[in-house]
C-alpha positions in Angstrom: 15.3 37.5 -7.2 19.0 37.8 -5.2 21.9 35.4 -5.7 21.0 33.4 -2.6 17.5 32.8 -3.8 18.5 31.8 -7.4 21.1 29.0 -5.7 18.4 27.9 -3.2 16.0 27.5 -6.1 18.7 25.5 -8.0 19.0 23.0 -5.2 15.4 22.7 -4.8 15.1 21.8 -8.4 18.2 19.2 -8.0 17.8 17.2 -4.9 20.8 15.0 -4.0 20.2 11.6 -5.4 21.7 8.6 -3.4 23.0 6.3 -5.9 25.8 3.7 -5.7 27.2 1.9 -8.3 29.3 -1.4 -7.0 32.8 -0.4 -5.5 35.7 -2.5 -6.4 38.2 -3.6 -4.1 42.1 -3.3 -4.8 44.8 -5.8 -3.9 46.3 -3.8 -1.2 42.8 -3.7 0.5 42.3 -7.1 0.2 45.7 -8.1 1.5 45.3 -5.9 4.4 41.9 -7.2 5.8 40.0 -10.4 5.7 37.3 -10.6 3.2 34.8 -13.0 3.3 34.1 -14.0 -0.5 30.7 -14.8 -1.9 29.6 -15.7 -5.4 25.9 -15.0 -6.2 24.1 -17.0 -8.9 21.0 -15.8 -10.4 18.8 -16.8 -13.3 16.4 -14.0 -14.4 14.0 -13.6 -17.4 16.4 -11.4 -19.1 20.0 -11.9 -17.9 21.9 -14.9 -16.3 24.7 -13.4 -13.9 27.2 -14.5 -11.3 28.5 -11.6 -9.2 31.3 -12.0 -7.0 31.7 -10.0 -3.8 34.1 -9.5 -0.7 32.9 -8.1 2.7 35.8 -6.4 4.7 35.0 -8.2 8.1 36.7 -5.0 10.1 34.5 -2.3 8.5 31.7 -4.3 7.0 32.0 -2.9 3.6 31.1 -5.1 0.7 33.0 -4.9 -2.5 32.5 -6.3 -5.9 35.5 -8.4 -7.3 34.1 -10.2 -10.3 31.1 -10.2 -12.4 29.9 -12.4 -16.0 26.4 -11.5 -17.4 24.9 -13.5 -20.2 21.4 -13.1 -21.9 18.8 -15.9 -20.5 17.5 -15.9 -24.4 20.9 -17.5 -25.0 20.3 -20.5 -22.7 20.3 -23.5 -25.2 17.2 -25.3 -26.5 16.2 -28.3 -24.7 17.9 -31.5 -26.0 16.2 -34.8 -26.8 14.8 -36.4 -23.6 15.2 -33.2 -21.2 12.0 -32.2 -19.4 11.0 -28.6 -19.8 10.2 -27.6 -16.2 9.4 -23.8 -16.8 9.7 -21.0 -19.3 11.2 -17.3 -19.0 8.4 -14.5 -19.0 9.2 -14.4 -22.9 9.0 -18.1 -23.4 12.3 -19.4 -23.3 12.0 -23.1 -22.4 14.3 -24.3 -19.3 15.3 -27.4 -18.6 17.5 -28.7 -15.3 20.5 -29.5 -17.8 20.3 -26.4 -19.8 20.3 -24.2 -16.9 22.9 -26.0 -15.2 25.2 -25.4 -18.3 24.7 -21.7 -18.3 25.1 -21.5 -14.4 28.5 -23.4 -14.7 29.6 -21.1 -17.5 28.7 -17.7 -15.7 30.1 -18.7 -12.6 33.5 -19.7 -14.0 33.4 -16.5 -15.9 32.8 -14.4 -12.9 36.0 -16.1 -11.1 38.0 -15.4 -14.1 37.1 -11.9 -14.0 37.9 -11.4 -10.3 41.2 -13.6 -11.0 40.2 -15.9 -8.1 40.0 -20.0 -7.8 37.1 -22.2 -6.7 39.1 -22.3 -3.3 39.1 -18.5 -2.9 35.2 -18.7 -2.5 33.6 -18.9 1.0 30.0 -19.1 0.0 27.8 -19.5 -2.9 24.0 -18.5 -3.0 21.5 -19.1 -5.6 18.4 -17.4 -6.9 16.0 -17.0 -9.6 13.8 -14.2 -10.9 12.2 -16.5 -13.4 9.0 -17.1 -11.8 6.0 -15.6 -14.4 6.2 -19.0 -16.4 6.0 -21.2 -13.5 2.6 -23.1 -12.7 3.2 -22.3 -8.7 5.5 -21.3 -6.2 6.6 -24.8 -5.5 8.1 -25.4 -8.9 10.7 -22.8 -8.0 12.3 -25.6 -6.3 13.0 -27.2 -9.7 15.0 -24.1 -10.5 16.8 -23.9 -7.3 17.9 -27.6 -8.0 19.3 -26.7 -11.4 21.1 -23.5 -10.2 22.8 -25.9 -7.5 23.8 -28.6 -10.0 25.5 -25.8 -12.1 27.4 -24.8 -9.0 28.6 -28.5 -8.6 29.3 -28.8 -12.3 31.9 -25.9 -11.7 33.3 -27.9 -8.7 31.8 -26.0 -5.8 31.8 -28.1 -2.5 28.4 -28.8 -1.4 30.0 -27.4 2.1 30.1 -23.9 0.5 26.6 -23.8 -0.1 25.2 -24.6 3.2 25.9 -22.7 6.6 28.5 -23.9 9.2 27.0 -25.5 12.1 29.7 -24.4 14.4 32.5 -21.8 14.5 35.0 -24.6 14.1 33.6 -25.3 10.4 34.4 -21.7 9.3 37.6 -21.0 7.5 40.1 -19.0 9.5 40.4 -16.4 10.2 36.5 -15.7 10.0 35.8 -18.1 12.9 36.7 -14.9 15.2 34.3 -12.7 13.3 31.3 -15.1 13.7 28.8 -14.5 16.7 27.7 -18.1 16.7 28.6 -18.4 20.4 26.3 -15.5 21.2 23.3 -16.1 19.0 22.0 -18.7 16.5 20.7 -18.3 12.7 17.1 -18.0 13.4 15.9 -17.5 9.9 16.1 -13.5 10.3 18.2 -11.7 7.7 19.1 -8.2 8.2 16.9 -8.0 11.1 13.6 -9.2 9.1 11.8 -12.4 9.9 10.2 -13.8 6.8 6.3 -14.4 6.7 4.9 -17.5 8.5 3.4 -20.5 6.9 2.9 -21.2 3.0 4.9 -19.1 0.6 2.6 -16.2 -0.7 4.6 -15.2 -3.8 6.7 -17.0 -6.1 9.5 -14.5 -5.7 9.5 -14.4 -2.1 13.3 -15.4 -1.8 14.1 -12.7 -4.7 12.4 -9.9 -2.2 14.3 -11.2 0.7 17.6 -10.8 -1.0 16.8 -7.6 -2.7 15.8 -5.9 0.6 19.0 -7.3 2.3 21.0 -6.2 -0.7 19.7 -2.7 -0.5 20.7 -2.3 3.2 24.2 -3.4 2.1 24.6 -1.1 -0.9 23.5 1.9 1.2 26.5 1.5 3.2 28.2 3.2 0.3 26.1 6.1 0.5 25.1 8.8 3.4 21.5 7.4 3.8 20.6 5.0 6.4 18.3 2.3 4.6 17.2 -0.3 7.3 14.1 -0.7 8.8 11.1 0.3 8.3 11.6 0.1 4.4 10.3 -0.6 1.2 12.2 -2.4 -1.5 11.4 -2.4 -5.2 13.4 -4.3 -7.7 12.6 -3.4 -11.1 14.1 -6.6 -12.8 12.0 -8.0 -15.7 9.6 -9.1 -13.2 8.6 -6.9 -9.8 10.0 -8.1 -6.6 10.4 -6.4 -3.1 9.3 -6.1 0.5 7.7 -3.7 2.9 9.1 -4.1 6.4 7.8 -2.3 9.7 10.3 -1.2 12.6 9.3 -3.9 15.1 12.4 -5.0 17.5 14.4 -7.2 17.5 13.0 -8.3 14.4 10.7 -6.5 11.8 8.0 -8.4 10.1 7.2 -8.2 6.2 4.0 -6.3 6.1 4.1 -6.3 2.2 5.2 -8.1 -0.7 5.8 -6.9 -4.5 5.0 -8.9 -7.6 4.3 -8.7 -11.3 5.8 -7.0 -14.2 8.5 -4.1 -14.2 11.2 -4.2 -16.7 9.0 -6.4 -19.0 6.7 -3.0 -19.4 9.8 -1.2 -20.6 10.7 -4.4 -22.9 7.2 -4.4 -24.6 7.6 -0.6 -25.4 10.7 -1.0 -27.1 9.8 -4.4 -28.9 7.1 -2.4 -30.9 9.9 0.3 -31.8 11.6 -1.9 -34.4 15.0 -1.4 -32.8 15.2 -4.7 -31.2 13.9 -8.2 -31.8 10.2 -8.4 -31.6 10.2 -11.8 -29.7 13.4 -11.8 -27.7 14.5 -8.0 -27.6 14.9 -6.0 -24.2 15.3 -2.4 -23.3 18.9 -3.0 -22.6 19.6 -4.1 -26.4 19.1 -0.2 -27.2 22.3 1.7 -27.7 21.8 5.2 -26.6 22.6 8.0 -29.2 22.4 11.7 -29.1 19.4 13.7 -29.9 17.0 16.1 -28.3 14.3 14.7 -26.2 10.9 15.5 -27.2 9.5 15.7 -23.5 5.9 16.5 -24.7 5.8 13.2 -26.6 7.6 11.3 -24.2 4.9 12.3 -21.4 2.0 11.9 -23.7 2.9 8.4 -24.6 4.0 7.7 -20.9 0.4 8.6 -19.8 -1.1 6.5 -22.3 1.1 3.5 -21.4 -0.1 4.0 -17.7 -3.6 3.6 -19.0 -2.7 -0.1 -19.4 -0.6 -0.6 -16.6 -2.7 -1.8 -13.2 -1.1 -1.2 -9.8 -3.3 -2.6 -7.0 -3.5 -5.1 -4.0 -3.8 -8.4 -5.5 -7.3 -9.8 -5.3 -8.1 -12.8 -3.2 -9.3 -14.9 -6.4 -6.0 -14.5 -8.1 -3.6 -17.4 -8.6 -1.2 -15.1 -10.7 -0.9 -11.4 -10.7 1.5 -10.1 -13.6 2.2 -13.8 -14.6 3.5 -14.2 -11.3 2.2 -17.2 -9.1 0.6 -15.9 -6.1 -1.5 -17.2 -3.1 -3.3 -14.3 -1.5 -5.2 -16.6 1.2 -1.5 -17.4 2.5 -0.4 -13.8 2.4 -3.6 -13.0 4.6 -2.7 -15.6 7.1 0.7 -14.2 7.4 -0.4 -10.6 7.9 1.2 -9.4 4.7 -0.2 -7.1 1.9 0.3 -8.2 -1.9 0.8 -5.4 -4.0 1.3 -6.0 -7.8 1.9 -4.4 -11.2 0.3 -5.8 -14.3 -0.3 -5.1 -17.9 -4.1 -5.7 -18.3 -4.7 -9.2 -16.8 -1.3 -11.2 -16.9 0.2 -9.1 -19.4 -2.8 -9.2 -21.8 -2.3 -5.6 -22.8 1.4 -5.9 -23.6 0.4 -5.6 -27.4 -1.0 -2.2 -26.9 2.5 -1.2 -25.2 4.1 -2.4 -28.3 2.1 -0.4 -30.5 3.0 2.6 -28.5 6.6 1.8 -28.8 6.2 1.9 -32.5 4.2 5.3 -32.7 7.0 6.9 -30.6 9.6 6.0 -33.0 7.2 7.2 -35.9 7.0 10.4 -34.2 10.2 11.1 -32.8 13.7 9.5 -31.8 15.5 7.0 -29.5 16.2 9.7 -26.7 12.8 10.3 -26.7 11.6 6.9 -26.4 14.3 6.0 -23.6 13.0 9.3 -21.7 9.6 7.7 -22.1 10.5 4.5 -20.3 12.0 6.6 -17.6 8.7 8.4 -17.1 7.0 5.0 -16.9 9.2 3.5 -14.4 8.9 6.6 -12.3 5.2 6.5 -12.3 5.0 2.8 -11.5 7.2 3.7 -8.6 4.8 6.6 -7.5 1.6 4.5 -7.7 3.4 1.5 -5.8 4.4 3.8 -3.0 1.2 5.6 -3.1 -1.0 2.4 -2.7 1.4 1.3 0.2 0.8 4.5 2.0 -2.8 4.3 1.6 -2.6 0.7 2.9 -0.7 2.3 6.0 2.3 0.2 5.1 4.6 3.2 4.6 5.2 6.3 6.6 7.1 9.3 7.1 9.6 7.0 8.8 10.0 4.4 5.7 12.9 4.4 3.4 12.6 3.5 -0.2 15.2 1.4 -1.8 15.3 0.8 -5.7 17.5 -1.4 -7.9 17.0 -3.3 -11.1 17.8 -2.1 -14.5 14.4 -0.5 -15.1 14.5 1.5 -11.9 18.2 3.1 -11.9 19.2 3.7 -15.3 18.8 7.0 -17.4 17.0 9.8 -15.8 14.8 7.4 -13.5 16.4 8.6 -10.2 15.4 12.0 -10.7 12.1 11.6 -11.8 11.2 9.1 -9.3 12.3 11.5 -6.3 10.4 14.1 -8.1 7.4 11.9 -8.4 7.5 10.8 -4.9 7.7 14.2 -3.7 4.3 14.8 -5.2 2.9 12.2 -2.5 3.9 14.7 0.5 4.8 11.7 2.5 8.1 13.2 3.5 9.5 16.6 3.6 12.4 15.8 1.6 12.1 12.4 -0.3 15.7 12.6 -1.3 16.6 12.0 2.4 14.6 8.6 2.2 15.4 7.2 -1.2 18.4 5.4 -2.4 19.2 3.8 -5.8 21.7 0.7 -5.7 23.1 -1.3 -8.4 23.2 -5.3 -8.3 21.0 -5.4 -5.0 20.2 -8.9 -5.7 24.0 -9.9 -5.6 24.6 -7.9 -2.5 21.7 -9.8 -1.0 23.7 -12.9 -1.6 26.5 -11.6 0.5 24.9 -10.5 3.4 22.6 -13.7 3.3 25.7 -15.9 3.4 26.9 -13.6 6.2 23.8 -14.1 8.4 23.5 -17.8 7.8 27.0 -18.0 9.4 26.3 -15.3 11.9 29.1 -13.2 10.6 28.2 -9.7 11.9 29.7 -6.2 12.2 28.1 -4.7 15.3 30.2 -1.6 14.7 28.5 -1.2 11.4 24.9 -2.9 11.7 22.8 -4.0 8.7 20.0 -5.1 10.9 17.8 -2.9 13.2 16.0 0.3 12.5 17.2 3.5 10.7 19.3 5.7 12.9 19.4 3.1 15.5 22.1 0.8 17.3 23.0 -2.8 16.7 20.3 -5.3 17.6 22.6 -7.9 19.0 21.8 -7.7 22.6 17.7 -7.6 21.7 18.4 -10.7 19.6 20.3 -12.5 22.4 17.4 -11.7 25.0 14.7 -12.7 22.4 16.4 -15.8 21.8 16.8 -16.5 25.5 13.0 -16.0 26.1 12.3 -18.5 23.2 14.6 -21.0 24.6 17.0 -21.1 21.5 19.8 -20.3 23.5 21.1 -20.5 27.1 
């Protein structure tokens, strides 16, 4: 074998990974061009976080400015007289007042980290990943209200949590970047219209934000992550969307729901390395040691004997513990794809037992590598099913975010396993891994609601294509929305 053959083989074995961590902005850049500053506030099953981003309105590039993250298990216990409206996946009880207190704390913490004041914020977007312990999608409203109360307690004006009605209501100099005089906000975010009718899955908003955030984060890479695309958020619960390439707006043809990071959490809870009731995979400190790949592969395969990846059956009101309405999905023309462990987590004890056996036979590096394989296989199964259902094709871009999808060896393994599906010649040219996708989604959600576009660097539209502003104007005129 010659030298060039050897080099070629090395590159075949090590495909380029499009991975982007949040980029920070320096003071010089901040003063040079106007930045639209947005705070995201999110309460998930594992973490409560507030992330502040600033978008350069000349270039459309979004930067990280400040961040504060706390563990959801540390949300204070309900006080006497407070009503519990829901629980996290792991049973942490939530009251409106307790959630409000935690939200205030992380929002003020993020402002402090960014060295900003309340007046520096232009918009605040609230979202939640805590859906598993709720009775129905409607109960998410209680959480959103609690998040809003926390923002108000932090002295955020209500005007910074609602879109402007006219250009004059936007702070200067951002009014000149708004396209309100050309188009109106019609509900489409990054060129995707939401499913019509009743919400079909409790984490619909989470999927919307994640999809939008991946499109923003991909701007830091060479990969064009726009429609058609499939977004996968590996938080504690699974969220995401699949879109087609219809113009001017893509349709949501698939929704993801169920368990994701909770799978990894279950395995480590049996390992004895974390708290058996409230521990999570992120609690484990990495340590040096040799990975026993044979053991990792064996136990990853066993774990997948308990993991279900399928289309959500029509007779289910929950899948992977997340409330779903399959009938609404069918009417809206979307396919619900879920990930479960047994039925609504019934086989989680079996995963805990696997974690115990891994540590009896090997070490922490092997345990963590097992988690990497498990997540990579979940990704492969999700994409494979979507492809079988004709929701994903050779044009589709795959975007992945969330702690259980982008850490460790997962990006490399995911690309390898997606290559086994033979959908793309080079899967690495279709897959992007982005940190903090939900927070980035909040930044673009705020801009979409206020028609703050960057036509020179479009986020909506199709991969490799131009800005869709002209098509949007034409479509809105035909619908009688604008003159």
